[in-house]
N, C-alpha and C positions, 0 to 999 in steps of 0.2 A: 591736564590730568593724562590724557592719552599719551602725551611726550614723556611723562614718568614710566608709564609703563613700557614705551617703546627704547627709552635708555636701559631700565631692568632688562628687558629682555636680550637686548644686544651684550650686556655686561656678562649675563648667566651663559649666552652661547660662546662668548669670546672666553671664558673661565672654563666651561666644559671643554672646549676645542685645545686650549692650552694644556688642561690636564692630559687629554688623550694622547696628545703631541708628547710630553715630557714622559709617560707611561711608554709609549713605543720605544723612545729612544734609550731608558733604563734597562730595558729586556736584551740581555746578550746572549744570541745565538751561537751554537757549537759549529765548528768548523774546521776542514782539514786544513793543513799547512798550505796547500795550492791554493784554498779557497781564500784562506786570511789573506794572502798576498794580493789578490786580486780585490777584496772587498775594500780594502782601506779604511777600516771602523774596527771598533772593539768587538772582538770577539771571544770565546773560549776554546783552546784547543786540547782534546784527550790524548793522553799519548803514554809513553814511558821515557825516562831519562836514559841516554845512551852512557852507560857504565865504562865503555870503552875509550870515550871521547873524555876529553880533560874537563871537569868541574872545578871551581873557584870562588872562594869568597875573600874578597877585600875588604877587610875590617875598617879600615882608615876611611874607604869611599861609601861602605855598608853596601856594597855591590855583590849580588850573587850571580854566577853565571854557569849555565849546563848548557848541554845539548839534548832536545826532544825530538823524539822519534814518534810521529804519529801512527794511526792504526793502517794506513797505506804504506807505510814504510818513508815516508818522508820525512827529511831531519831540516832541523831550523836551530841557530845558536839562540838562547833566551837570557835576556838580562833582566834581572829583577832589583829593583832599589830597596831594599831591606835584608834582613837575615835569612840563613839557610834555614828552611823548615827543619822542625825537628824528625829525626829519623827518615830523613830522605833517603839515604841509601838504601832502607827498608823498602820503600814504597812499590805495591805493585803497579800501580799507575799515578798520573800527575795530569792535573788538569791546570791549564794556565790561561790566565784572563788578561787580555791587554790588546797590540797592534803590531802590525809588521811595521816597521821603521827601516826602511835600506833592506840589508839580508838580515837583520835582526829582529827577534820578536822582542818588544819591551813589556814584561809583564807587569800588571799592577797587583796581582794576587797568584797564589800558588797555593793548590789544593792537593794533598798526598791522600792516597788510599793504601793503608798499610795491612797487612796480615792480621785478623783479629786475633786477639790473645784466646779467644774461645773456642777456636777452631783447633780440632784435632790434627796433628801431622799425620797420622795413621789411624785406621779404625781399630777400635778395642777387640782385642781376642779374648773370647769368652773363657771363664776359668773353669778348669776341669779338677774334681776334687775326688 
């Protein structure tokens, strides 16, 4: 009877340890481009796309490329296996998730922050009658 409890306790501890490990691996931390180069694991980088640099979408390979500038001013070419996000050119900021491989950032996700359609471009002036 004691052996049954011991095996159950070991199985429970193994399951909890595995769950904690998987949870810690699934969290993706924010990093700068410099940090992403040294970490060597999946990170997310917040920045903006460099409109002066060339961006391209290869429809045959379904590959989108652009240059990202992080908040410290560092630049890195980004490659994303997927379609270019809608309204990419209008985005105020871009968050890419993935990892640095060589001199490029290989993104698995691209999130864009576009201006809200509910924000006014200028304050309303009061009406005078």
